[in-house]
N, C-alpha and C positions, 0 to 999 in steps of 0.2 A: 504493500500500500504506500509506504514511504520508502524510497531507496535507502539502503543502509547508511550511505554517507550523508543523507539528508535528515536522518532520524534525530540527531542532536539539535537541529534547527526546530523541528517539530516539538521536541521536549522543552526547549527554551521558550517557544511561543506559548505553550501550555502554562509554563511557569508565570509568564507575563500576564496572561489572562487571569490566572488564579490569584495574582497579587495586585498589580496595577489596574488590571481590568475590573476587579471587584471594588477596589478603593475609588475608582473614578465612576463607578456606577454603570459600567459597560456590560458586566456579567453579574448576575445575581449571586449572592453568597452561597445559596443552596446548589448552584450549578457547578461550583468549583470542584467538588469531589467527583463529579461525573463528566468532566470536560472531554475526556478521551472518547467515551462511548457516545454521548449525546451530541457532541459538537465536532471534534476533530475527525474521528474516523467516519462519522456520518457524512461529513463534507468531503473527505478524501476519496471516497468511492465514486464521487461524481466524475473524477478524472478518467474513469473507464470509458466514458462516452464523448470525451473531448478530442478533436483531431490534433495530430502532432503539429507543433510549431504554430499554433493558432493564437490569435489575439482574443482576449477575453475581458469583457466588462462585467463587474459584479456590482449590481445596483443596490443601494441601501445596505452596503456591506457591514455597517455597524462596527463591531470589533474585529472584522476581517473574515467573517464566515459567509460563504465558503471560500472567498477569494484568496485570502492569505494562506489558507491550507493548501489550495490548489497550486499556488506559487511555490510552496515548499515541496510538495509532492512531485510537481512536474516543472522542472527548470526550463523545459523547452517552451512553455507557455509564456505569453506576455500579458500580465494582468493590469487592468486599470480598475482601481477600487473607488467607486463613486459613493460619496457620503456627504450629506449636507451639514451635519453638526460638527462644530469646531473641536469639541473635546474628543470626539471620536477620530477625526482626521489627525489630530495631534498625536494621539496614541498610535495610530497606524504608521505615521511617519517615523515615530521613535522605534517601532518594531522593525520596520524596513531597514533603518539605519543600523540597529544593533545586530540584526541577522545578516546584513550585507546582501539583501535581496535586490539584485540589479535588474530583475525582470518584473518589478512592481512599480506602478505609478499611482499615487494617491491624488484624487481630484475631489476637492470640496465643492459640492454643488448638487443639484437635482438632475435627474435623467433628462428632463425636458430641455435643460440648458445645453445639452450636447446634441440635440436633434438638429440635423442639417449640417453639423460640423464634423462628427466622427461616426465611423461605422466599425463593427467588430465581427470577427468570425463567429463568436459565441457571446451571447448576453445572458448572464445567469443572475439568480437571486435566490434568497432563502427566506420564506415566510414574510414576504413584503406586502403582497396584496392578492386578492382573487384574480384568476386569469383574465377576466374581462377588462379589468383595470390595468393589469400588468402588461397586456398586449400594447396598450397605448403608450406606455413608457418605454417598452423594450423594442418593439418591432422597428421603429424608426432608426434604431441603432444597429440593426442586424444587416450585415452585408448581403448582397444578392444571393450568394451561395452559402450564407451562414445560417444560424438558427438561434432561437431562444431555447435555453436549456435550464429550466428552473426546478428547484427542489420543492416538492409538494407533499401534502399530507394525504390522509385517507379519503378526502372528499374530492380528489382530482377528477373523477368521472363526472360528478355533478358540476364542477367548475367548467369543464369542457362544454357541457350542454348549455350552460348559462351563457357562455361566451360565443356560441355559434354565430350570432349576428355580427359580432366584432371580428371574428375570424374571417367571415365572408367579406366584410368591408375592407379589411387589410389584405385580402387575397392570399390568405395563408393556406398551406397544405394541411392535410388531416393531422391532428396532433398524435404524437406517439408517446406511450407511457412505458417507462422502464423501472424495474425493481432491481436495485444495485446492492451488492454486498451480501446477498443471501448466503448463509453458511460461513461467512467471514466475519461479519460484525453482528453484535447482538440485536441492533435495530437497523434492518435494511432501509435504504434510502429510496424513496419514490421520486423519480425524475420525469419531467415532462419536456418533450422536445417539439418545437413548432418552427417550421421552415417556411419559406415562400413557396407558393404553389408553382409559380413560374418566375425563376430568377431574372428573366429578361423583362418582366412586367410586374414590378412589385407594387403593393398597394399604399405606398407612401412616397411623396406627399399625397394627402387625400385630395379628392376633387373638391371644388368649391362647395358643391351641394352637400357633400359629406361633412365638410368643415362647418357649414352652417348648422347642420343637425347636431354636430358635436358641441357647438357653442351653446346650444339650447339645453344641453345636459350639464349638470354639475360635475366637473372633473376634479377629483381629489388629486393632490400632488404626491409624487413618490417620496417616501421617507428614507 
């Protein structure tokens, strides 16, 4: 899961989460004893479905989950950790500096602020929002041949059905659901992958008609 030579980095990151992460309110005190099972290993198995040498944006990364874990487990990936809160980005930058992770960029801001400016091979997130809202934040950042790859819970099937109109508006392909880490970790990870139906004709920017409809709906912002 972690290459042997990268394991000390993962161990140090876990220590920082359990100490500075708790002190700064990034991780709950009750989570500290179960960081490996519920957070690090749970995030690390996501690396199984990420293409080699890809660029990855982790939206609402918080304390760096899953983005920082993926950067440690897969040095071939180039991670951009997107987070609006200063206390979190400060912690992330300190972790990057201490661990010497030259494949990580920390960006303070919201996903929408990168729309039209950046695209990535993979856009990931963990417990950020239901799929219908997540698509609006993520798909504008997905490269033509890239995909949204989000960590999801047991309600993923219901989320897909609720998001059908948004999936159609953005011209997305049929979502794929993967269960990762079975027989390896105590809590397998459910991952959802959404790509463009036709990379040569993506559904963003939206047409004017779709934009007007979107403005009539209240759109929460990514956290």
